[in-house]
MARDRENNU-401027 format. One record per atom (N, C-alpha, C): x, y, z; residue in one letter. Coordinates in steps of 0.05 Angstrom, whole numbers, padded with zeros to 5 digits, always signed. Each point is the difference from the previous one (the first is absolute). Layout:
% residues N
XYZA
...
END
This chain:
% residues 215
-00738-00951+00112X
+00026+00010-00007X
+00024-00009+00024X
+00022-00008-00008X
+00019-00012+00020X
+00011+00025+00013X
+00007-00003+00024X
+00008+00025+00014X
+00026+00013-00010X
+00015-00012-00014X
+00023+00011-00015X
-00008+00015-00021X
-00016-00011-00014X
-00013+00017-00027X
-00014+00025+00012X
-00017-00004+00019X
-00013+00027+00011X
+00018+00020+00007X
+00020-00007+00014X
+00023+00019+00011X
+00014+00012-00024X
+00005-00015-00025X
+00012+00012-00020X
-00018+00020-00014X
-00027-00011-00004X
-00019+00023-00014X
-00003+00023+00020X
-00001-00001+00027X
-00004+00023+00017X
+00023+00016-00006X
+00025-00013-00003X
+00023+00020-00001X
+00001+00015-00024X
-00006-00013-00020X
-00004+00014-00025X
-00023+00025-00002X
-00021-00008+00011X
-00020+00021+00005X
+00010+00024+00016X
+00013-00008+00019X
+00008+00024+00018X
+00022+00013-00010X
+00020-00010-00018X
+00019+00016-00013X
-00016+00020-00024X
-00017-00012-00009X
-00014+00015-00022X
-00015+00021+00010X
-00010-00006+00025X
-00016+00024+00013X
+00020+00022+00010X
+00024-00004+00003X
+00016+00018+00016X
+00019+00010-00023X
-00003-00007-00026X
+00020+00011-00021X
-00013+00030-00007X
+00015+00018-00007X
-00007+00025-00005X
-00015+00002-00025X
-00022+00012+00001X
-00017+00004-00020X
+00011+00016-00026X
-00001-00010-00023X
+00011+00013-00025X
-00016+00023-00003X
+00014+00024-00005X
-00013+00025-00011X
+00014+00014-00022X
-00013+00019-00012X
+00013+00011-00021X
+00028+00011+00005X
+00007+00008+00022X
+00024+00014+00009X
+00018-00026+00006X
-00008-00019+00013X
+00022-00024+00005X
+00003-00014-00023X
-00019-00001-00019X
+00006-00015-00027X
+00015+00015-00018X
+00003+00029-00002X
+00008+00013-00021X
+00024+00019+00009X
+00005+00007+00025X
+00019+00021+00004X
+00026-00009-00008X
+00008-00022+00006X
+00030-00014-00008X
+00004+00006-00030X
-00023-00009-00014X
+00004+00003-00032X
+00000+00030-00007X
-00019+00016+00007X
+00006+00027-00009X
+00026+00013+00011X
+00007-00006+00020X
+00025+00015+00011X
+00025-00008-00015X
+00003-00025-00003X
+00022-00014-00012X
+00001+00010-00033X
-00025+00005-00011X
-00003+00005-00027X
+00006+00030-00004X
+00003+00020+00022X
+00001+00024+00002X
-00022+00015-00014X
-00024-00015+00006X
-00027+00013-00008X
-00011+00017+00019X
+00004+00025-00003X
-00006+00019+00021X
-00032+00001-00001X
-00013+00007-00022X
-00031-00001-00001X
-00009-00023+00015X
+00011-00025-00003X
-00013-00023+00010X
+00001-00001+00030X
+00025+00011+00011X
+00003+00001+00029X
-00025+00021+00010X
+00005+00023-00013X
-00024+00020+00007X
-00024-00008+00004X
-00010-00020-00021X
-00028-00008-00001X
-00008-00016+00024X
+00023-00015+00011X
-00005-00018+00018X
-00003+00016+00029X
+00009+00024+00000X
-00007+00016+00025X
-00031+00005+00007X
-00012+00004-00025X
-00029+00003+00002X
-00014-00023+00005X
+00015-00026-00002X
-00017-00024+00007X
+00012-00012+00028X
+00019+00013+00014X
+00009-00011+00024X
-00024+00003+00022X
-00004-00020+00014X
-00028-00002+00018X
+00013-00004+00030X
+00025+00001+00001X
+00010-00004+00028X
+00025+00024+00006X
+00005+00002+00023X
+00021+00018+00005X
+00027-00012-00010X
+00006-00026+00003X
+00025-00014-00009X
+00000+00003-00030X
-00020-00006-00016X
-00002+00005-00028X
+00008+00029-00006X
-00011+00018+00011X
+00005+00024-00003X
+00031+00008+00002X
+00010-00007+00021X
+00028+00006+00009X
+00017-00015-00020X
-00003-00023-00008X
+00011-00015-00020X
+00001+00019-00031X
-00021+00006-00004X
-00001+00013-00026X
+00019+00031+00001X
-00006+00011+00021X
+00012+00026+00005X
+00034-00001+00001X
+00003-00026+00012X
+00034-00007+00004X
+00009-00003-00028X
-00012-00010-00017X
+00008-00006-00028X
-00002+00024-00018X
-00027+00014+00005X
-00003+00023-00016X
+00016+00024+00001X
+00011+00007+00022X
+00013+00023+00004X
+00029-00001-00014X
+00014-00023+00002X
+00028-00002-00015X
-00007+00007-00031X
-00018-00013-00011X
-00007+00003-00026X
-00004+00023-00013X
-00018+00019+00020X
-00005+00027-00009X
+00016+00022+00012X
+00008+00000+00024X
+00013+00018+00017X
-00024+00023+00004X
-00015-00008+00000X
-00024+00024+00008X
-00010-00001+00027X
+00010+00020+00015X
-00005+00006+00027X
-00033-00003+00011X
-00017+00003-00023X
-00026-00002+00008X
-00012-00027+00010X
+00019-00020-00003X
-00007-00022+00008X
+00010-00008+00028X
+00010+00019+00011X
+00010-00002+00028X
-00014+00020+00019X
-00022+00013-00010X
-00010+00022+00012X
-00018-00007+00025X
-00010-00025-00005X
-00024-00006+00024X
+00010-00028+00008X
+00019-00005+00016X
+00006-00025+00010X
-00014-00006+00024X
-00004-00025+00004X
-00018-00010+00023X
+00018+00002+00027X
-00012+00004+00022X
+00014-00004+00024X
+00008-00028+00009X
+00025-00006+00013X
+00005-00025+00008X
-00008-00007+00026X
-00019+00017+00012X
-00013-00008+00025X
-00020-00025-00007X
+00005-00018+00019X
-00020-00022-00001X
+00010-00020-00022X
+00020+00004-00016X
+00011-00019-00018X
+00013-00024+00013X
-00006-00021-00006X
+00014-00027+00010X
+00013-00016-00023X
-00003+00008-00026X
+00011-00016-00021X
+00026+00009-00003X
+00021-00017+00000X
+00029+00006-00007X
+00003+00012-00028X
-00020-00012-00021X
+00004+00005-00026X
-00011+00031-00005X
-00021+00006+00012X
-00013+00027-00004X
+00020+00017+00012X
+00012-00001+00025X
+00020+00017+00008X
+00021+00005-00015X
+00013-00024-00010X
+00026+00004-00017X
-00009+00017-00024X
-00024-00002-00012X
-00010+00013-00023X
+00000+00031+00008X
-00012+00006+00023X
-00005+00025+00008X
+00028+00016+00006X
+00019-00015+00012X
+00028+00010+00008X
+00011+00007-00030X
-00001-00017-00017X
+00012+00005-00031X
-00013+00029-00008X
-00027+00000+00003X
-00014+00030-00012X
+00009+00022+00019X
+00007-00002+00023X
+00007+00019+00016X
+00031+00008-00011X
+00014-00019-00005X
+00028+00001-00009X
+00000+00014-00027X
-00020-00002-00016X
-00002+00012-00026X
-00004+00030+00007X
-00018+00008+00017X
-00008+00024+00009X
+00028+00016+00011X
+00015-00015+00017X
+00027+00011+00006X
+00017+00009-00019X
+00000-00019-00024X
+00018+00006-00018X
-00003+00027-00014X
-00025+00005-00004X
-00010+00024-00017X
-00004+00023+00016X
+00000-00004+00028X
-00006+00022+00019X
+00021+00023+00004X
-00012+00026+00007X
+00018+00018+00005X
+00019-00005+00024X
+00023+00014+00000X
+00020-00009+00022X
-00010-00003+00026X
-00017+00021+00006X
-00011+00003+00029X
-00019-00023+00006X
-00010-00014-00018X
-00024-00022+00003X
+00016-00028-00001X
+00021-00001-00015X
+00013-00027-00001X
+00006-00017+00029X
+00008+00014+00019X
+00006-00019+00023X
-00028-00009+00011X
-00018+00020+00001X
-00028-00014+00010X
-00009-00024-00017X
-00002+00001-00028X
-00011-00023-00013X
+00021-00020-00003X
+00025+00002+00005X
+00021-00020-00002X
-00006-00013+00027X
-00002+00013+00020X
-00003-00016+00027X
-00028-00016+00001X
-00019+00012-00010X
-00023-00014+00001X
-00002-00023-00019X
+00018+00000-00020X
+00000-00025-00020X
+00014-00020+00016X
+00020+00007+00013X
+00022-00018+00016X
-00019-00014+00024X
-00015+00016+00014X
-00013-00008+00022X
-00024-00022-00008X
-00013+00003-00024X
-00020-00016-00009X
+00014-00024-00007X
+00021+00000-00016X
+00013-00025-00009X
+00010-00016+00023X
+00012+00015+00021X
+00009-00018+00024X
-00025-00015+00011X
-00019+00011+00002X
-00026-00012+00009X
-00008-00024-00018X
+00003+00002-00025X
-00007-00023-00017X
+00022-00021+00003X
+00022+00005+00005X
+00023-00023+00005X
-00008-00010+00026X
-00010+00013+00018X
-00005-00016+00027X
-00022-00018-00007X
-00020+00007-00013X
-00021-00020-00004X
+00006-00023-00020X
+00015+00005-00018X
+00009-00022-00018X
+00024+00005-00020X
+00024-00004+00012X
+00026+00009-00015X
+00002-00015-00026X
-00014-00023-00002X
+00002-00014-00031X
-00020+00006-00015X
-00019+00019+00004X
-00021+00010-00019X
+00015+00009-00024X
-00008-00013-00028X
+00013+00011-00022X
+00004+00032-00001X
-00021+00012+00002X
+00002+00032-00004X
+00018+00013+00024X
+00001-00015+00019X
+00016+00011+00022X
+00029-00004-00006X
+00007-00021-00012X
+00025-00006-00008X
+00010+00017-00025X
-00021+00007-00019X
+00003+00017-00021X
+00005+00029+00006X
-00016+00011+00015X
+00000+00027+00009X
+00023+00007+00017X
+00007-00016+00019X
+00026+00001+00016X
+00023-00002-00019X
+00000-00018-00021X
+00025+00000-00016X
+00005+00023-00017X
-00024+00011-00007X
-00005+00026-00020X
+00009+00023+00017X
-00009-00001+00029X
+00009+00026+00017X
+00030-00003+00006X
+00015-00021+00002X
+00026-00005+00005X
+00016+00005-00024X
-00012-00006-00025X
+00016+00007-00023X
-00002+00027-00005X
-00020+00018+00001X
+00001+00025-00006X
+00008+00025+00019X
+00002-00010+00027X
+00008+00021+00014X
+00034+00002+00003X
+00001+00028+00004X
+00028+00006+00000X
+00014-00019+00028X
+00024-00005-00001X
+00011-00014+00019X
+00000+00014+00026X
+00002+00025+00001X
-00004+00017+00026X
-00027-00005+00015X
-00020-00007-00016X
-00027-00004+00013X
-00006-00031-00001X
+00019-00017-00001X
-00006-00029+00005X
+00001-00014-00029X
+00004+00011-00023X
+00002-00013-00023X
+00020-00019+00001X
-00005-00028-00013X
+00023-00019+00000X
-00009-00017-00023X
+00017+00001-00024X
-00007-00019-00022X
+00001-00026+00005X
+00020-00009+00016X
+00004-00030+00011X
-00022-00010+00013X
-00006+00020+00020X
-00026-00011+00016X
-00027-00002-00017X
+00002+00014-00023X
-00025+00002-00015X
+00001-00025-00018X
+00023-00005-00007X
+00005-00028-00018X
-00011-00020+00016X
+00007-00002+00027X
-00007-00023+00018X
-00034-00001+00001X
-00010+00018-00002X
-00029+00001+00007X
-00014-00007-00029X
+00012+00008-00020X
-00008-00007-00027X
+00005-00032-00005X
+00018-00010+00013X
+00004-00033+00000X
-00021-00010+00012X
-00004+00010+00026X
-00021-00013+00015X
-00029+00002-00015X
-00005+00022-00014X
-00025+00000-00014X
-00002-00019-00024X
+00021-00004-00015X
+00004-00019-00020X
-00008-00027+00011X
+00008-00006+00019X
-00002-00024+00015X
-00028-00005+00009X
-00009+00021+00008X
-00026-00001+00014X
-00024-00002-00023X
+00008+00012-00021X
-00020+00000-00025X
+00002-00031-00011X
+00018-00016+00003X
-00001-00026-00013X
-00024-00014+00005X
-00015-00007-00021X
-00024-00019+00000X
-00028+00017+00013X
+00008+00026+00002X
-00021+00014+00009X
-00011+00019-00018X
-00024+00012-00001X
-00013+00019-00017X
-00007+00027+00020X
+00015+00020-00003X
-00009+00025+00018X
-00010+00021-00021X
-00024+00011+00007X
-00012+00022-00019X
+00022+00021-00005X
+00006+00009-00024X
+00015+00023-00008X
+00030-00006+00002X
+00008-00028+00007X
+00028-00004-00002X
+00010-00016-00020X
+00016+00006-00019X
+00004-00021-00022X
+00026-00015+00007X
+00002-00026-00007X
+00020-00018+00008X
+00028+00007-00002X
+00004+00020-00021X
+00026+00010-00008X
+00008+00024+00018X
-00018+00013+00013X
+00006+00027+00013X
+00019-00003+00020X
+00003-00018+00016X
+00018+00000+00017X
+00029-00006-00006X
+00001-00016-00020X
+00025-00003-00015X
+00011+00026-00011X
-00018+00016-00017X
+00011+00026-00008X
+00008+00019+00020X
-00014+00003+00023X
+00013+00013+00021X
+00024-00011+00012X
+00004-00026+00000X
+00025-00013+00006X
+00023+00009-00017X
-00005+00001-00024X
+00020+00014-00019X
+00004+00026+00004X
-00022+00014+00005X
+00009+00030+00005X
+00015+00003+00021X
-00004-00013+00024X
+00018+00003+00021X
+00027-00007-00003X
+00005-00024-00015X
+00026-00008-00006X
+00014+00020-00018X
-00012+00010-00018X
+00010+00021-00019X
+00008+00024+00017X
-00015+00010+00020X
+00007+00022+00020X
+00026-00005+00009X
+00002-00026+00017X
+00024-00007+00012X
+00022-00003-00019X
-00002-00004-00024X
+00023-00004-00018X
+00006-00029-00002X
-00014-00013+00007X
+00002-00033+00001X
+00007-00016-00023X
+00016-00017-00003X
+00007-00012-00023X
-00023-00018-00013X
-00019-00006+00020X
-00020-00020-00009X
-00024+00020-00014X
+00004+00027+00002X
-00023+00015-00009X
-00001-00008-00032X
+00015+00002-00019X
-00004-00002-00027X
-00007-00028-00010X
+00013-00023+00013X
-00013-00023-00007X
-00029-00005+00009X
-00006+00011+00021X
-00029+00000+00008X
-00018+00013-00022X
+00008+00023-00006X
-00012+00018-00018X
-00009-00012-00027X
+00026-00019-00013X
-00006-00009-00025X
-00019-00026+00004X
+00001-00017+00025X
-00019-00022+00006X
-00029+00009-00003X
-00003+00024+00016X
-00026+00013+00001X
-00012+00009-00028X
+00017+00010-00015X
-00006+00010-00029X
-00005-00022-00015X
+00013-00025+00003X
-00005-00024-00018X
-00029-00013+00007X
-00008+00006+00022X
-00027-00010+00008X
-00022+00018-00010X
+00005+00021-00017X
-00018+00018-00019X
-00021+00010+00020X
+00010+00017+00018X
-00017+00014+00019X
-00021+00016-00011X
-00020+00006+00014X
-00026+00018-00011X
+00016+00030+00002X
-00014+00017-00016X
+00011+00028-00007X
+00013+00014+00018X
-00016+00003+00027X
+00011+00015+00020X
+00025-00011+00012X
+00003-00026+00005X
+00023-00008+00011X
+00024-00004-00020X
-00002-00005-00025X
+00014+00007-00023X
+00016+00029+00006X
-00023+00021+00002X
+00009+00024-00001X
+00020+00006+00024X
-00009-00011+00024X
+00020-00001+00022X
+00027-00008-00005X
+00001-00024-00011X
+00023-00012-00008X
+00016+00015-00017X
-00007+00013-00021X
+00013+00016-00019X
+00005+00027+00009X
-00018+00013+00015X
+00003+00026+00010X
-00010+00003+00028X
+00015-00006+00019X
-00011-00004+00027X
-00014+00028+00012X
-00017+00004+00015X
-00009+00023+00012X
+00017+00011+00022X
END
């Protein structure tokens, strides 16, 4: 075999070896979530074999059910080195903060923010870091750092980051739906034209619901 051909084959083999292994969660989570199939997402929790997969499913399952039981046994962030895992864990602590009694809210909120800052230091361009940070900025009151314009910028970065990539649990339309929600909150003139373009793309049920009746 010629050296150039050997090099090409070796590179292909290496890329295949490094490619993430497909699992029931990575194959199906995006579909079940976008279809608003709560039972399907719940089934995936029992099939999750890694901490990342479990965090991915919990991150999607809680907003679909608003059941605090899914947040009862969160793992510790000690020893975590994955920006994705820490971003997902930060989101789950933010969910806990949202539903917590007033005296617990500051603790949960600070823990969520601290974990997210650590995730950003590891990889600020990780798609879930961008998504969770954008959602945090979108939902927080302004007095606590909420900023719909900053959220919009994060969602634009997420849209650009997702081009040509497949990320478990992330639908290609999701970033643009959050962009629209941010523009809508800002009262921006581009909000309605963007909504109409997204609806014309016949989004799956969950994102159509967002566009017709935003949470």
